[in-house]
C-alpha positions as CSV (number, residue, x, y, z in Angstrom):
1,M,141.4,162.4,115.9
2,L,138.1,164.1,115.3
3,R,135.9,163.8,118.4
4,V,132.2,164.2,117.9
5,A,129.3,164.2,120.3
6,V,125.9,163.2,119.0
7,V,123.1,164.3,121.3
8,G,120.2,161.8,121.0
9,S,120.3,158.0,120.4
10,G,117.3,157.6,118.2
11,P,117.5,156.8,114.5
12,S,118.7,160.2,113.5
13,G,121.5,160.2,116.1
14,V,122.6,156.6,115.4
15,Y,122.5,157.1,111.6
16,T,124.6,160.2,112.0
17,A,127.1,158.2,114.1
18,Q,127.1,155.5,111.4
19,S,127.8,158.0,108.6
20,L,130.6,159.5,110.6
21,V,132.5,156.3,111.4
22,E,131.9,154.4,108.2
23,Q,133.2,157.0,105.7
24,Q,136.7,156.8,104.3
25,A,137.5,160.5,103.8
26,V,138.5,161.4,107.4
27,P,140.5,158.8,109.4
28,D,140.2,158.2,113.1
29,V,136.7,159.6,114.0
30,R,135.4,158.9,117.5
31,V,131.7,159.4,118.2
32,H,130.0,159.6,121.6
33,V,126.3,159.2,121.4
34,L,124.8,161.0,124.4
35,D,121.2,160.6,125.6
36,R,119.3,162.0,128.6
37,L,117.8,158.5,129.2
38,P,119.9,155.6,130.3
39,C,118.5,153.6,127.4
40,P,119.3,154.0,123.7
41,Y,117.2,154.0,120.6
42,G,114.9,157.0,121.2
43,L,111.5,156.7,119.7
44,V,112.2,153.1,118.5
45,R,112.1,152.1,122.1
46,Y,109.7,154.7,123.5
47,G,107.5,155.7,120.5
48,V,106.9,152.5,118.5
49,A,103.9,150.6,119.8
50,P,104.8,147.4,121.7
51,D,102.8,145.3,119.4
52,H,104.8,146.5,116.4
53,E,107.5,144.0,116.8
54,K,108.8,144.2,113.3
55,I,109.5,147.9,113.5
56,K,110.9,147.5,117.1
57,S,113.4,145.0,115.7
58,L,115.1,148.0,114.1
59,Q,116.8,148.2,117.5
60,N,119.0,145.3,116.3
61,N,120.3,147.5,113.4
62,L,120.9,150.5,115.7
63,R,122.7,148.2,118.2
64,T,125.2,147.2,115.5
65,V,126.1,150.9,115.1
66,L,126.4,151.5,118.8
67,D,128.6,148.4,119.1
68,H,131.1,149.8,116.5
69,P,134.6,150.4,118.0
70,G,134.5,154.0,117.0
71,V,131.1,154.7,118.7
72,S,130.4,154.8,122.4
73,F,126.9,155.1,124.0
74,L,126.7,157.4,127.1
75,G,123.2,157.5,128.6
76,N,122.0,159.5,131.6
77,V,123.8,162.6,130.3
78,H,121.6,165.7,130.7
79,I,122.1,168.4,128.1
80,G,120.1,171.7,128.4
81,E,118.0,172.9,131.4
82,G,119.3,171.3,134.6
83,G,122.3,169.8,132.9
84,L,125.2,170.8,130.7
85,G,124.9,173.8,128.5
86,A,125.6,173.9,124.8
87,A,128.8,175.9,125.4
88,E,130.1,173.5,128.1
89,L,129.5,170.5,125.8
90,H,131.2,172.3,122.9
91,E,134.3,172.6,125.0
92,L,134.6,168.8,125.2
93,Y,134.2,167.9,121.5
94,H,135.4,169.2,118.2
95,A,131.8,168.9,116.9
96,V,128.4,168.5,118.5
97,V,125.4,167.2,116.5
98,Y,122.0,167.7,118.1
99,C,119.5,165.0,117.2
100,V,117.0,165.8,119.9
101,G,113.8,165.3,117.9
102,A,110.5,167.1,118.6
103,A,109.9,166.6,122.3
104,T,106.4,168.0,122.8
105,D,103.0,167.7,121.3
106,R,100.9,170.4,119.6
107,H,97.8,171.7,121.4
108,L,94.3,172.0,120.1
109,G,93.8,175.4,121.6
110,I,90.1,174.7,122.5
111,P,88.1,175.1,125.7
112,G,88.3,172.1,128.1
113,E,91.6,170.7,126.7
114,T,93.1,170.5,130.2
115,L,90.1,168.7,131.9
116,R,90.8,165.5,133.8
117,G,90.6,162.7,131.3
118,S,92.0,164.7,128.4
119,Y,95.5,163.7,127.5
120,S,98.2,164.2,124.9
121,A,98.7,161.0,122.8
122,T,102.4,161.6,123.3
123,D,102.0,161.1,127.1
124,F,99.8,158.0,126.5
125,V,102.4,156.5,124.2
126,G,105.2,157.3,126.7
127,W,103.2,155.6,129.5
128,Y,102.5,152.3,127.6
129,S,106.1,152.3,126.2
130,A,107.7,152.7,129.7
131,H,109.2,156.1,129.2
132,P,110.5,156.9,132.7
133,D,109.2,160.5,132.6
134,A,105.7,159.0,132.3
135,A,106.0,156.6,135.2
136,T,103.7,158.6,137.5
137,H,101.1,159.3,134.8
138,R,97.5,158.0,135.4
139,F,95.0,157.6,132.6
140,L,91.2,157.3,133.1
141,L,90.1,154.2,131.2
142,D,87.0,153.4,133.3
143,G,84.3,155.0,131.0
144,P,82.6,153.1,128.1
145,A,84.0,155.4,125.3
146,A,87.1,157.2,124.2
147,V,87.8,159.8,121.5
148,V,91.1,160.1,119.7
149,I,91.5,163.4,117.9
150,G,93.7,163.0,114.8
151,V,94.1,160.6,111.9
152,G,97.9,160.0,111.7
153,N,99.8,156.9,112.6
154,V,100.2,157.8,116.2
155,A,96.4,158.2,116.4
156,V,96.0,154.8,114.9
157,D,98.5,153.3,117.3
158,V,96.7,154.6,120.4
159,T,93.3,153.6,119.0
160,R,94.6,150.1,118.4
161,I,96.1,149.8,121.9
162,L,92.8,150.9,123.5
163,A,90.8,148.4,121.4
164,R,93.1,145.5,121.5
165,S,92.6,142.4,123.7
166,V,95.1,142.5,126.5
167,D,95.9,138.8,125.8
168,D,97.5,140.1,122.6
169,L,99.7,142.5,124.6
170,V,101.0,140.1,127.2
171,P,103.8,138.7,124.8
172,T,105.1,142.2,124.2
173,D,107.5,144.2,126.3
174,M,104.8,146.6,127.6
175,P,105.4,147.4,131.3
176,Q,103.3,145.7,133.8
177,G,101.4,148.7,135.1
178,P,99.9,149.8,131.7
179,L,99.2,146.2,130.9
180,G,97.1,145.9,134.0
181,A,95.3,149.2,133.4
182,L,94.4,148.1,129.9
183,A,93.2,144.7,131.2
184,D,90.8,146.6,133.6
185,S,89.7,149.1,131.0
186,R,86.0,149.4,130.4
187,I,86.3,151.2,127.1
188,K,84.1,149.5,124.4
189,D,83.9,152.3,121.8
190,V,86.8,154.3,120.4
191,S,86.2,157.1,118.0
192,M,89.1,158.3,115.9
193,V,88.2,161.7,114.4
194,G,89.7,163.8,111.7
195,R,88.7,167.3,110.6
196,R,89.4,166.5,106.9
197,G,88.4,163.7,104.6
198,P,89.6,160.1,104.2
199,S,91.7,160.9,101.1
200,Q,93.7,163.4,103.2
201,A,94.3,161.3,106.3
202,K,98.0,160.9,107.3
203,F,98.0,157.3,108.4
204,T,99.7,154.6,106.3
205,T,97.7,151.8,104.8
206,K,99.6,149.2,106.8
207,E,98.7,150.9,110.0
208,L,95.1,151.3,108.9
209,R,94.6,147.7,108.0
210,E,95.8,146.6,111.4
211,L,92.6,148.1,112.9
212,G,90.6,145.7,110.8
213,A,92.7,142.7,111.9
214,L,91.9,143.0,115.6
215,T,90.2,139.8,116.7
216,G,88.1,141.5,119.4
217,A,87.1,144.8,117.7
218,E,85.3,145.8,114.5
219,V,85.7,148.9,112.5
220,V,82.7,151.1,111.8
221,V,82.8,153.7,108.9
222,R,79.9,155.9,107.9
223,P,79.4,155.9,104.1
224,E,77.8,159.3,104.2
225,E,81.0,160.9,105.7
226,L,83.2,159.2,103.1
227,A,80.9,160.6,100.4
228,L,81.7,164.1,101.5
229,D,85.2,163.7,100.1
230,P,85.3,164.6,96.4
231,A,88.2,162.2,95.8
232,F,86.4,159.3,97.4
233,A,84.2,158.5,94.4
234,D,87.2,158.4,92.1
235,P,90.5,158.0,94.0
236,S,92.5,157.2,90.9
237,G,94.3,160.6,90.9
238,L,95.5,160.3,94.5
239,P,99.0,159.3,95.6
240,A,99.3,155.5,96.1
241,V,99.0,155.5,99.9
242,N,95.9,157.7,100.0
243,R,94.3,155.7,97.2
244,R,94.9,152.4,99.1
245,N,93.5,154.1,102.3
246,V,90.3,155.0,100.4
247,E,89.9,151.4,99.1
248,V,90.3,150.0,102.6
249,L,87.7,152.4,104.1
250,R,85.3,151.7,101.2
251,S,85.5,147.9,102.0
252,W,84.8,148.6,105.7
253,A,81.8,150.9,104.9
254,A,80.2,148.0,102.9
255,Q,80.5,145.3,105.6
256,P,77.6,144.5,108.0
257,P,78.0,144.8,111.8
258,Q,79.9,141.9,113.3
259,G,78.8,142.2,116.9
260,K,82.3,142.2,118.4
261,A,83.0,143.3,121.9
262,R,84.6,146.6,120.9
263,R,84.1,149.0,118.1
264,I,86.4,151.5,116.4
265,H,84.5,154.4,114.8
266,L,86.5,156.2,112.0
267,R,85.0,159.6,111.7
268,F,85.8,162.4,109.2
269,F,85.0,166.0,108.5
270,L,84.6,166.8,112.2
271,R,86.6,169.7,113.8
272,P,86.9,169.7,117.6
273,V,85.7,173.0,119.1
274,A,85.5,172.1,122.8
275,V,86.2,169.3,125.2
276,L,83.1,169.0,127.4
277,A,83.0,168.8,131.2
278,G,80.9,166.4,133.2
279,T,78.6,167.3,136.1
280,D,81.6,167.8,138.4
281,G,83.0,170.5,136.1
282,E,86.5,168.9,136.2
283,S,86.3,165.6,134.2
284,V,85.8,164.9,130.5
285,A,82.3,164.0,129.4
286,G,82.8,164.2,125.6
287,V,83.9,166.4,122.7
288,R,81.9,168.9,120.7
289,F,82.7,168.8,117.0
290,E,81.7,171.1,114.1
291,R,80.9,169.4,110.8
292,T,83.3,170.6,108.1
293,L,83.2,170.4,104.3
294,P,86.0,170.6,101.7
295,D,86.8,174.2,100.7
296,G,88.2,173.3,97.3
297,R,91.7,174.4,98.2
298,G,92.8,171.3,100.2
299,G,91.4,172.6,103.5
300,V,88.0,172.5,105.1
301,T,85.4,175.1,106.2
302,G,82.9,174.9,109.0
303,T,79.2,174.4,108.4
304,G,77.8,175.7,111.7
305,E,76.4,172.2,112.4
306,Y,77.6,170.5,115.6
307,E,77.8,167.0,117.0
308,E,78.8,165.8,120.4
309,I,80.5,162.5,121.0
310,A,80.3,161.2,124.6
311,A,83.6,160.0,126.1
312,G,85.4,159.7,129.4
313,T,88.8,159.6,127.8
314,V,90.1,162.0,125.2
315,L,93.5,161.5,123.5
316,R,94.9,164.4,121.4
317,S,97.1,163.4,118.5
318,V,97.6,166.4,116.3
319,G,101.4,166.3,115.8
320,Y,104.8,166.9,117.5
321,R,106.7,170.0,117.9
322,G,110.4,170.8,118.6
323,V,111.3,172.7,121.8
324,P,114.2,175.2,122.3
325,L,117.4,173.8,123.6
326,P,119.2,176.3,125.9
327,G,122.2,177.8,124.2
328,L,121.0,177.1,120.7
329,P,119.1,179.4,118.3
330,F,115.5,178.3,117.6
331,D,112.9,179.1,115.1
332,A,109.6,179.1,117.1
333,E,107.4,179.1,113.9
334,S,108.9,175.9,112.5
335,G,110.0,174.3,115.8
336,T,113.5,173.8,114.4
337,V,117.1,175.0,114.9
338,P,118.0,177.3,111.9
339,N,120.5,175.4,109.8
340,E,122.1,175.0,106.4
341,E,122.8,171.4,105.4
342,G,122.9,170.6,109.1
343,R,125.2,173.4,110.1
344,V,123.6,175.5,112.9
345,L,123.2,179.1,111.8
346,R,123.7,181.9,114.3
347,D,122.6,185.3,112.9
348,G,122.6,183.7,109.5
349,A,126.1,182.4,109.6
350,P,127.3,178.8,110.3
351,S,128.4,178.3,113.9
352,P,131.7,176.3,113.9
353,G,131.3,172.8,115.4
354,E,127.5,172.9,115.9
355,Y,125.2,170.8,113.8
356,V,121.6,169.3,113.8
357,A,120.0,166.2,112.3
358,G,116.5,164.7,112.4
359,W,113.3,166.4,113.4
360,I,115.0,169.3,115.1
361,K,116.7,170.0,111.8
362,R,113.7,169.6,109.4
363,G,110.6,169.4,111.5
364,P,108.5,166.3,112.5
365,T,108.1,164.9,109.1
366,G,108.8,161.6,107.4
367,V,109.2,158.0,108.7
368,I,112.1,156.4,110.5
369,G,113.9,155.8,107.2
370,T,113.7,159.5,106.3
371,N,116.3,160.1,109.0
372,R,119.0,158.2,107.1
373,P,119.6,160.7,104.2
374,C,119.1,163.6,106.6
375,A,121.8,162.2,108.9
376,K,124.1,161.5,106.0
377,Q,123.8,165.1,104.8
378,T,124.7,166.5,108.3
379,A,127.6,164.0,108.7
380,A,129.0,165.1,105.3
381,S,129.0,168.7,106.6
382,V,130.8,167.7,109.7
383,L,133.4,165.8,107.7
384,A,133.8,168.7,105.2
385,D,134.6,171.0,108.2
386,A,136.9,168.5,110.0
387,G,140.2,170.1,109.0
388,A,139.2,173.3,110.8
389,L,137.5,171.6,113.7
390,V,140.4,169.4,114.8
391,A,142.6,172.5,115.1
392,R,140.8,173.4,118.4
393,P,142.1,171.4,121.4
394,V,139.6,169.3,123.3
395,P,140.1,167.0,126.4
396,D,141.6,163.5,125.7
397,D,138.9,161.9,127.9
398,P,135.5,163.6,127.5
399,V,133.8,160.9,129.7
400,E,135.9,161.9,132.7
401,E,135.2,165.5,132.0
402,L,131.4,164.7,131.9
403,R,131.8,163.1,135.3
404,R,133.7,166.1,136.6
405,L,130.9,168.3,135.5
406,G,128.4,166.4,137.6
407,Q,127.1,163.9,135.0
408,A,126.9,160.1,135.8
409,P,127.0,158.5,132.3
410,V,125.5,155.0,131.8
411,E,127.9,153.3,129.4
412,W,127.1,150.3,127.2
413,P,127.6,147.7,129.9
414,G,125.1,149.6,132.0
415,W,122.5,149.4,129.2
416,Q,123.2,145.7,128.9
417,G,122.4,145.4,132.6
418,I,119.1,147.1,132.0
419,E,118.3,144.7,129.2
420,A,119.2,141.7,131.5
421,A,117.1,143.1,134.3
422,E,114.1,143.6,132.0
423,A,114.4,140.0,130.8
424,A,114.6,138.8,134.4
425,L,111.5,140.9,135.3
426,G,109.6,139.4,132.4
427,R,110.5,135.8,133.5
428,S,109.3,136.5,137.0
429,L,105.9,137.6,135.6
430,G,105.6,134.7,133.2
431,R,106.3,136.9,130.3
432,T,109.3,137.2,127.9
433,V,110.4,140.7,128.7
434,A,108.8,143.5,130.7
435,K,110.2,147.0,130.5
436,I,111.3,148.8,133.7
437,P,109.2,152.0,133.7
438,D,110.9,154.3,136.2
439,W,114.2,156.2,136.5
440,A,115.1,154.5,139.8
441,G,114.6,151.0,138.5
442,L,116.6,151.8,135.3
443,L,119.5,153.4,137.1
444,A,119.6,150.6,139.7
445,A,119.8,148.0,137.0
446,A,122.6,149.9,135.3
447,S,124.5,150.4,138.6
448,A,124.1,146.7,139.4
449,V,126.1,145.8,136.3
450,A,128.9,148.2,137.3
451,A,129.2,146.4,140.6
452,N,128.5,142.8,139.6
453,G,128.8,142.6,135.8
454,A,126.0,142.0,133.3
455,S,125.7,138.3,134.3
456,G,125.2,139.2,137.9
457,A,122.3,141.6,136.9
458,A,120.7,138.9,134.9
459,A,121.0,136.3,137.6
460,G,120.0,138.5,140.5
461,A,116.5,139.2,141.7
462,P,114.4,141.1,139.1
463,P,113.2,144.6,139.8
464,S,109.8,144.8,141.4
465,A,106.8,145.1,139.2
466,D,105.0,146.9,141.9
467,G,105.8,150.4,140.6
468,P,103.0,152.4,139.1
469,G,100.3,149.9,138.2
470,G,101.6,146.8,140.0
471,S,100.2,143.5,138.8
472,V,98.1,142.9,135.7
473,A,95.2,142.2,138.0
474,G,95.4,145.3,140.1
475,A,96.9,148.0,137.9
476,G,93.7,149.4,136.5
477,Q,92.5,150.6,139.9
478,Q,95.6,152.7,140.4
479,A,95.6,153.9,136.8
480,G,92.1,155.3,137.3
481,A,92.7,156.8,140.6
């Protein structure tokens, strides 16, 4: 029997598990999908915006894999700093595949970036998606304006959430605290700003069009900024997505003001040079940008002309970056683990039994579907090495060994208990589902099912909504504290 640990239960991890157990070349493969969190699905649960229900439904496909008899989910297993080391994990399995993603955000590297009111979009997404590490975060949403720096899909997501009517978010699984904070938000103007032009923006057309479909917000585009882009006048030579983006922006630039309650300003050719402090010297008052122009080589150059956009909230969305995992080699420049077809390289040579897939393998590029061929390639490497891997003895019961080493794995029934508790919490609030946003609540729900069974967790009292944020009516006051 080939025993494999997959570290990470997002799409890359689950697709890797699927490729390992559904192939025919190597019989009797058993895969344990480990995750630091007690909940599976990675960024599908904690990175996809709650109002993107179609994309979130991908959880159903991932669930099918985790329900496979050859696959077991083990949440609440900590690998790395404060948990098991890579060497310890390697002793429990013939092969370990690390699918740990890109866990941190890139920084702007400009003055004022750490002022109160300046946040990473990654943290903001984690907060409204109920990531338990973000349970204590507070976001200032009490000013009239916000600036989102970046023009990728994450920037579009956070812009849309800031501008969206809270009534549209109540039917989602957004946790109660952020829902209340957004209900109390005073933000009326959201500026999403890119340093390059509209033809080079990284958002997809579907995401872009969703901004124009918001009932309570209008999109404002400046024709003179669009005209700075040489490809704007004739986008026929652009890739299809970029061409469609330009067409959407052109239509918005031509429409008259609509007088809606909120406005989304799409700005281009502005490079942030400083986050500005208010009179207290500690809080954000705005962002200073330098006007840029195309340099003819795909980049931009500064003009020495500056513009300041007032804002009480700044969200920085300029990309993700991988972080080193103790015990594994790491390329700091690319933010990845050195590898060849998924095999981890130590001093240029493949390290037996160690593999990577997903963003930690190739960098934070592509969409969710890009992880499938990436995972398949790594799984093929594992299977090609299987003959040599199974020659090394490993424990018959890795789960028991994990417990012996101080871990407290949340198995599949525990996750089902969390699902049941979130459904019960939603019903108690007059909603369908409301995510549990904190570690204590998640682990309590998982433990309840161990003691009483999943039906008992569903029938019992729901977890309190009075964690960070409390009720919809009162959450905003805490969020702005």
